[in-house]
C-alpha positions as CSV (number, residue, x, y, z in Angstrom):
1,X,-29.5,0.3,15.4
2,X,-29.1,2.8,12.6
3,X,-25.8,4.2,11.6
4,X,-24.6,7.5,13.1
5,X,-24.5,10.7,11.1
6,X,-20.8,10.2,10.5
7,X,-21.3,6.8,8.9
8,X,-24.3,8.2,6.9
9,X,-22.0,10.9,5.5
10,X,-19.5,8.2,4.5
11,X,-22.4,6.5,2.6
12,X,-23.1,9.8,0.8
13,X,-19.4,10.1,-0.2
14,X,-19.4,6.5,-1.5
15,X,-22.6,7.1,-3.4
16,X,-21.7,10.5,-4.8
17,X,-20.1,11.3,-8.2
18,X,-19.3,14.9,-7.2
19,X,-15.6,15.8,-6.9
20,X,-14.3,17.1,-3.6
21,X,-13.9,20.8,-4.0
22,X,-10.8,21.1,-1.9
23,X,-8.3,24.0,-2.3
24,X,-4.9,22.7,-3.2
25,X,-1.8,24.8,-2.6
26,X,0.5,25.0,-5.6
27,X,4.1,24.1,-5.1
28,X,7.1,25.9,-6.5
29,X,10.0,23.5,-6.3
30,X,13.6,23.4,-7.6
31,X,14.7,19.8,-8.2
32,X,18.4,19.0,-8.5
33,X,19.9,16.4,-10.8
34,X,19.5,12.8,-9.5
35,X,22.5,11.1,-8.1
36,X,23.3,7.5,-7.3
37,X,23.7,6.2,-3.7
38,X,25.8,3.0,-3.3
39,X,26.2,0.7,-0.3
40,X,28.8,1.9,2.1
41,X,30.7,-1.4,1.8
42,X,31.3,-3.7,-1.2
43,X,28.5,-6.1,-2.0
44,X,29.0,-9.0,-4.4
45,X,27.3,-8.6,-7.8
46,X,24.5,-11.0,-8.2
47,X,21.0,-11.9,-9.4
48,X,18.6,-11.5,-6.6
49,X,15.6,-13.9,-6.6
50,X,12.0,-12.5,-6.4
51,X,9.3,-15.0,-5.3
52,X,6.0,-15.6,-6.9
53,X,4.4,-13.5,-4.1
54,X,6.5,-10.6,-5.5
55,X,5.8,-11.1,-9.2
56,X,2.1,-10.1,-9.1
57,X,2.5,-6.7,-7.4
58,X,5.3,-5.1,-9.4
59,X,3.7,-1.7,-9.2
60,X,5.1,1.6,-7.8
61,X,4.2,2.6,-4.3
62,X,4.6,6.3,-3.7
63,X,4.5,7.7,-0.2
64,X,5.5,11.0,1.5
65,X,6.6,11.6,5.1
66,X,6.6,15.2,6.5
67,X,9.1,16.3,9.3
68,X,9.1,19.7,11.1
69,X,12.3,21.6,11.5
70,X,14.1,21.6,14.8
71,X,16.0,24.5,16.3
72,X,19.0,22.3,17.3
73,X,19.1,20.9,13.7
74,X,19.1,24.1,11.8
75,X,22.8,23.7,10.8
76,X,22.2,20.1,9.6
77,X,21.2,19.2,6.0
78,X,18.6,16.5,6.2
79,X,19.4,15.3,2.7
80,X,23.0,14.7,3.6
81,X,22.1,12.9,6.9
82,X,19.6,10.7,5.1
83,X,21.9,9.9,2.2
84,X,24.8,8.8,4.5
85,X,22.4,6.6,6.6
86,X,21.0,5.1,3.4
87,X,24.5,4.1,2.3
88,X,24.9,2.1,5.5
89,X,21.4,0.5,5.2
90,X,22.0,-0.6,1.6
91,X,24.8,-2.9,2.8
92,X,22.0,-5.0,4.2
93,X,19.3,-4.2,1.5
94,X,21.5,-4.0,-1.5
95,X,18.8,-5.2,-3.9
96,X,17.2,-1.7,-3.6
97,X,20.3,-0.4,-5.4
98,X,20.0,-2.9,-8.3
99,X,17.8,-2.9,-11.4
100,X,14.7,-4.8,-12.3
101,X,15.5,-7.6,-14.9
102,X,13.9,-10.6,-16.5
103,X,15.1,-14.2,-16.1
104,X,15.3,-16.6,-19.0
105,X,12.0,-18.1,-17.9
106,X,10.4,-14.6,-17.9
107,X,10.4,-14.0,-14.2
108,X,11.1,-10.6,-12.6
109,X,14.4,-10.5,-10.7
110,X,16.8,-7.9,-9.4
111,X,20.1,-7.7,-11.2
112,X,22.6,-6.1,-8.7
113,X,25.8,-4.7,-10.1
114,X,25.9,-1.8,-7.6
115,X,24.2,0.5,-10.1
116,X,23.1,2.7,-7.2
117,X,19.8,3.8,-5.7
118,X,18.4,7.0,-7.3
119,X,18.5,9.9,-4.8
120,X,17.1,13.4,-5.5
121,X,17.4,16.6,-3.5
122,X,14.8,19.4,-4.0
123,X,14.1,22.8,-2.4
124,X,10.7,24.5,-1.9
125,X,12.2,27.7,-0.6
126,X,8.9,29.7,-0.8
127,X,6.8,27.2,1.2
128,X,6.3,26.0,4.8
129,X,4.7,22.6,5.6
130,X,2.1,24.3,7.7
131,X,0.6,26.1,4.7
132,X,-0.5,22.8,3.1
133,X,-3.0,22.1,6.0
134,X,-3.8,18.4,6.4
135,X,-1.0,16.4,4.9
136,X,-2.2,13.1,6.2
137,X,-4.1,12.2,3.0
138,X,-3.2,12.6,-0.7
139,X,-3.2,15.9,-2.4
140,X,-2.1,16.8,-5.9
141,X,1.0,18.7,-4.8
142,X,2.4,15.6,-3.2
143,X,3.2,14.1,-6.6
144,X,5.9,16.8,-6.8
145,X,7.5,15.5,-3.6
146,X,8.2,12.0,-5.1
147,X,10.7,11.6,-8.0
148,X,9.3,9.8,-11.1
149,X,11.7,8.7,-13.8
150,X,11.1,9.5,-17.4
151,X,8.3,7.2,-18.8
152,X,9.3,4.0,-20.4
153,X,7.6,1.0,-22.1
154,X,8.1,-1.2,-19.1
155,X,10.0,-1.5,-15.8
156,X,12.8,-3.7,-17.1
157,X,16.1,-2.1,-16.5
158,X,14.7,0.5,-14.1
159,X,15.7,1.1,-10.5
160,X,13.3,-0.4,-8.0
161,X,13.6,2.5,-5.6
162,X,13.8,6.3,-5.9
163,X,14.2,8.7,-2.9
164,X,13.5,12.5,-2.9
165,X,14.2,14.8,0.0
166,X,12.5,18.2,-0.3
167,X,13.5,21.0,2.1
168,X,11.1,23.8,3.0
169,X,11.9,27.3,4.2
170,X,10.5,26.6,7.6
171,X,13.4,24.1,8.2
172,X,11.1,21.1,7.7
173,X,11.4,18.6,5.0
174,X,9.5,15.9,3.1
175,X,10.8,12.4,2.3
176,X,9.2,11.0,-0.9
177,X,9.7,7.3,-1.5
178,X,8.9,5.7,-4.9
179,X,9.4,2.0,-4.4
180,X,8.4,-0.9,-6.5
181,X,6.1,-3.2,-4.5
182,X,8.0,-6.3,-5.8
183,X,10.8,-5.5,-3.4
184,X,8.9,-4.8,-0.1
185,X,5.5,-5.2,1.3
186,X,4.0,-2.8,3.9
187,X,5.6,-4.5,6.9
188,X,9.0,-4.7,5.2
189,X,8.7,-1.1,4.0
190,X,8.0,0.0,7.6
191,X,11.1,-1.8,8.9
192,X,13.1,-0.3,6.1
193,X,12.1,3.2,7.0
194,X,12.5,2.7,10.8
195,X,15.9,1.1,10.3
196,X,17.0,4.0,8.1
197,X,15.8,6.4,10.8
198,X,17.9,4.6,13.4
199,X,21.0,4.9,11.4
200,X,20.3,8.6,10.7
201,X,20.0,9.1,14.5
202,X,23.4,7.5,15.0
203,X,22.1,4.2,16.4
204,X,23.1,0.7,15.3
205,X,21.0,-2.0,13.8
206,X,21.2,-4.8,16.3
207,X,19.5,-7.5,14.3
208,X,20.0,-9.3,11.0
209,X,17.6,-8.8,8.1
210,X,16.2,-11.8,6.3
211,X,16.4,-11.1,2.6
212,X,16.5,-14.6,1.2
213,X,13.2,-15.4,-0.5
214,X,14.1,-18.9,-1.6
215,X,11.8,-20.4,1.1
216,X,8.9,-19.1,-1.1
217,X,10.0,-21.0,-4.2
218,X,7.4,-23.2,-6.0
219,X,7.5,-26.9,-5.3
220,X,8.8,-29.5,-7.7
221,X,6.6,-31.0,-9.0
222,X,4.0,-28.2,-8.8
223,X,1.1,-29.1,-6.5
224,X,-1.7,-26.5,-6.9
225,X,-4.4,-27.8,-4.6
226,X,-7.0,-25.0,-4.9
227,X,-9.0,-23.5,-7.8
228,X,-7.7,-20.0,-7.2
229,X,-10.7,-18.3,-8.7
230,X,-9.2,-14.9,-8.0
231,X,-7.3,-15.3,-11.3
232,X,-10.5,-15.9,-13.4
233,X,-12.9,-13.2,-14.6
234,X,-16.5,-13.0,-13.3
235,X,-19.2,-12.9,-15.9
236,X,-20.0,-9.3,-16.5
237,X,-23.7,-9.0,-16.4
238,X,-23.8,-5.3,-15.8
239,X,-21.2,-3.7,-18.1
240,X,-19.1,-2.9,-15.0
241,X,-16.1,-1.9,-17.1
242,X,-18.0,1.3,-17.9
243,X,-18.4,2.0,-14.2
244,X,-15.0,0.9,-12.9
245,X,-12.7,2.2,-15.6
246,X,-14.0,5.7,-16.4
247,X,-11.4,8.0,-17.8
248,X,-11.8,10.8,-15.2
249,X,-12.3,9.3,-11.8
250,X,-13.2,11.4,-8.8
251,X,-12.2,10.7,-5.3
252,X,-13.5,10.9,-1.7
253,X,-12.0,10.5,1.7
254,X,-13.4,10.4,5.2
255,X,-12.2,9.9,8.7
256,X,-14.1,7.4,10.9
257,X,-13.5,8.2,14.6
258,X,-13.4,5.5,17.4
259,X,-16.9,6.3,18.6
260,X,-18.4,5.7,15.1
261,X,-16.3,2.7,14.5
262,X,-17.6,1.2,17.7
263,X,-21.1,1.9,16.7
264,X,-20.6,0.2,13.3
265,X,-19.1,-2.9,15.0
266,X,-22.0,-3.0,17.5
267,X,-24.5,-2.9,14.8
268,X,-22.8,-5.8,13.0
269,X,-22.6,-7.9,16.2
270,X,-26.3,-7.2,17.0
271,X,-27.3,-8.7,13.6
272,X,-25.8,-12.1,14.4
273,X,-25.3,-14.0,11.2
274,X,-22.6,-16.1,12.8
275,X,-20.3,-13.2,13.7
276,X,-19.2,-13.1,17.4
277,X,-16.4,-10.6,17.0
278,X,-15.3,-8.1,14.3
279,X,-12.1,-6.1,13.7
280,X,-11.9,-2.6,12.3
281,X,-10.6,-3.9,9.0
282,X,-13.4,-6.5,8.6
283,X,-16.1,-4.0,9.4
284,X,-14.8,-1.3,7.1
285,X,-14.1,-3.8,4.3
286,X,-17.6,-5.2,4.4
287,X,-19.2,-1.7,4.7
288,X,-17.3,-0.1,1.9
289,X,-17.8,-3.1,-0.4
290,X,-21.5,-3.2,0.1
291,X,-22.1,0.6,-0.2
292,X,-19.8,0.8,-3.2
293,X,-21.5,-1.9,-5.1
294,X,-24.9,-0.6,-4.2
295,X,-23.9,2.8,-5.6
296,X,-23.2,1.4,-9.1
297,X,-26.8,0.2,-9.6
298,X,-25.7,-3.2,-10.8
299,X,-28.1,-6.1,-11.5
300,X,-28.7,-8.1,-8.4
301,X,-27.5,-11.3,-10.2
302,X,-24.1,-9.8,-10.8
303,X,-21.3,-11.6,-8.9
304,X,-18.9,-9.3,-7.1
305,X,-15.6,-9.9,-5.3
306,X,-13.6,-7.9,-2.7
307,X,-9.8,-8.5,-2.9
308,X,-7.4,-7.9,0.0
309,X,-4.0,-9.0,1.1
310,X,-3.3,-11.3,4.1
311,X,0.0,-11.3,5.9
312,X,1.2,-14.9,5.8
313,X,4.5,-14.6,7.8
314,X,3.1,-16.6,10.7
315,X,0.7,-18.7,8.7
316,X,3.4,-20.6,6.9
317,X,5.0,-23.8,8.2
318,X,7.7,-23.0,9.2
319,X,6.9,-19.3,9.5
320,X,8.9,-16.8,7.6
321,X,12.0,-15.6,9.6
322,X,11.7,-12.5,11.8
323,X,12.7,-9.3,9.9
324,X,11.8,-10.8,6.6
325,X,12.4,-8.2,3.9
326,X,10.1,-9.2,1.0
327,X,6.5,-9.7,0.2
328,X,5.0,-11.9,2.9
329,X,1.4,-11.4,1.7
330,X,-1.0,-13.3,-0.5
331,X,-4.2,-12.0,-2.2
332,X,-7.5,-13.5,-1.1
333,X,-11.1,-12.6,-1.8
334,X,-14.7,-12.9,-0.7
335,X,-17.4,-13.3,-3.3
336,X,-21.2,-13.1,-3.5
337,X,-23.9,-11.6,-5.7
338,X,-24.7,-7.9,-5.6
339,X,-28.2,-8.7,-4.4
340,X,-27.1,-10.7,-1.4
341,X,-24.4,-8.2,-0.6
342,X,-26.8,-5.3,-0.5
343,X,-29.9,-6.9,0.8
344,X,-28.6,-9.1,3.6
345,X,-27.4,-7.8,6.9
346,X,-23.9,-6.3,6.9
347,X,-22.8,-9.1,9.2
348,X,-23.3,-11.4,6.2
349,X,-20.5,-9.5,4.3
350,X,-18.3,-9.5,7.4
351,X,-18.6,-13.3,7.7
352,X,-17.5,-13.6,4.1
353,X,-14.5,-11.5,4.8
354,X,-13.6,-13.5,7.9
355,X,-14.0,-16.8,6.1
356,X,-11.6,-15.5,3.3
357,X,-9.0,-14.6,5.9
358,X,-9.3,-18.0,7.6
359,X,-9.0,-19.8,4.3
360,X,-5.4,-18.5,4.0
361,X,-3.3,-21.4,5.4
362,X,0.2,-22.8,4.6
363,X,-1.4,-25.1,2.1
364,X,-3.3,-22.3,0.4
365,X,-0.2,-20.1,0.1
366,X,1.9,-22.9,-1.3
367,X,-0.9,-23.7,-3.8
368,X,-1.0,-20.0,-4.8
369,X,2.7,-20.0,-5.4
370,X,2.5,-23.1,-7.6
371,X,-0.6,-21.9,-9.4
372,X,1.2,-18.7,-10.5
373,X,4.3,-20.7,-11.6
374,X,2.1,-22.9,-13.8
375,X,-0.2,-20.1,-15.2
376,X,1.5,-16.7,-14.7
377,X,-2.0,-15.5,-14.3
378,X,-2.9,-12.1,-12.9
379,X,-5.9,-11.3,-10.6
380,X,-9.1,-10.6,-12.6
381,X,-10.8,-7.4,-11.4
382,X,-14.1,-7.3,-13.3
383,X,-16.9,-6.4,-10.9
384,X,-14.4,-6.4,-8.1
385,X,-13.3,-4.1,-5.3
386,X,-9.8,-3.9,-4.0
387,X,-9.0,-3.0,-0.4
388,X,-5.5,-2.0,0.8
389,X,-5.1,-1.5,4.5
390,X,-2.3,0.4,6.3
391,X,-4.2,0.3,9.6
392,X,-1.6,-1.7,11.4
393,X,1.4,-0.1,9.8
394,X,2.8,2.6,12.1
395,X,4.6,4.5,9.3
396,X,4.2,7.8,11.3
397,X,6.9,6.4,13.7
398,X,9.7,7.2,11.2
399,X,12.3,9.4,12.9
400,X,15.5,10.6,11.2
401,X,16.6,12.8,14.1
402,X,14.0,15.6,13.6
403,X,11.4,13.8,15.7
404,X,8.7,11.5,14.5
405,X,6.9,12.3,11.2
406,X,4.1,14.9,11.7
407,X,2.2,13.1,8.9
408,X,2.6,10.4,6.3
409,X,0.4,9.9,3.2
410,X,0.3,8.1,-0.1
411,X,1.4,10.6,-2.8
412,X,-1.6,9.9,-5.0
413,X,-5.2,8.8,-4.9
414,X,-6.2,5.2,-5.6
415,X,-7.8,4.0,-8.8
416,X,-11.6,4.0,-8.8
417,X,-11.9,0.3,-8.0
418,X,-9.6,0.7,-4.9
419,X,-10.1,1.7,-1.3
420,X,-7.3,2.5,1.1
421,X,-7.6,2.5,4.9
422,X,-5.0,4.5,6.9
423,X,-4.8,5.0,10.7
424,X,-5.3,8.6,11.6
425,X,-6.4,11.1,14.3
426,X,-5.3,11.4,17.9
427,X,-3.4,8.3,19.0
428,X,-3.9,6.9,15.6
429,X,-7.2,5.4,16.7
430,X,-9.3,6.8,13.8
431,X,-9.4,5.4,10.3
432,X,-9.3,7.4,7.1
433,X,-11.0,5.8,4.2
434,X,-9.7,7.0,0.8
435,X,-11.6,6.0,-2.3
436,X,-11.4,6.3,-6.1
437,X,-14.9,6.6,-7.7
438,X,-16.1,6.4,-11.3
439,X,-17.6,9.4,-12.9
440,X,-21.3,9.3,-13.9
441,X,-22.1,8.8,-17.5
């Protein structure tokens, strides 16, 4: 019933403080001056409402798609094609061309006066995509493929979205997207990219997008029905801040193939503990949470949490409309002590994760919205582990006329208290686990 050599290696990565000694190719790149892209048709100036599910995740999401050159496209400029298609798409998603503002009651909002989405063209004329090797996981050079604005004190007044198209000498190109999470969650971002690709290929969008977020407004009067412990710090018995927030984190990543994933699931089901079925997400979340906490040598009495998002589109009553273009996710968590997490069967942790998912109902989501309205609290991350999963997001399907993306990756590695799951491998049936790790003292 032991884990395979593959899973044992994953344990070693999680338990190691040694940096991955990967060779990273340097990138010579010429970046042109940014320009502003406006909707192809006039859109009324307005203040665009962001819900309480948007407010807590106003952080930049930086991703890169890679596309090979095509012989029949050698006379076409991908930047020009993407820019024209983007103008058409912004008619429907105008808020991406606005600016992040603050309401009188200190809520984030989008102030749209057709300021324009920031679009940047770049050329890496000495490089081909092939020379970078595996571009399905983050590497330092990818930061150069995503436009970052000059640093500022806060996000107020800044554009929510930046696009960079970088052309390579092989005819291929990279699309770098720097988008603030307050505008789109993963599912909405996927629909944005695929719709953009359709327009670039000369196709029409045959459905309407649902961009109105008012159905997620807090109730009046407010009715928080749950304690929402995710917003309250755990008592720190183990000085975890020294472990979780080291200045120079190191990183690890590993691909789990279908055979080893099946072996992990079988071992969980064989243990019992009230678990009759288990998903890839549940198995990987429980496994990485346990091994990660075990690697920190925390006191057994230390409470720990794993945070993750749950899609609530179909959990709400009524459900969110189809093609909802906003954040339709809510943060939930599982909690236990480090001793229980590390000493009990892994199925124990899986059951905690499953229970946390099942706990997210319409009542819970409405309560979370009202709780934030009353407190403006942020999730507390002491002794906690954050899981972000893209396993069900087929970002690789993006196609702007040069064929589907050959690879897609986050542009940077996660913080040391975060793990990211991405589908990978042949037929996207493997899972790549990307982790940020603290340095040893």
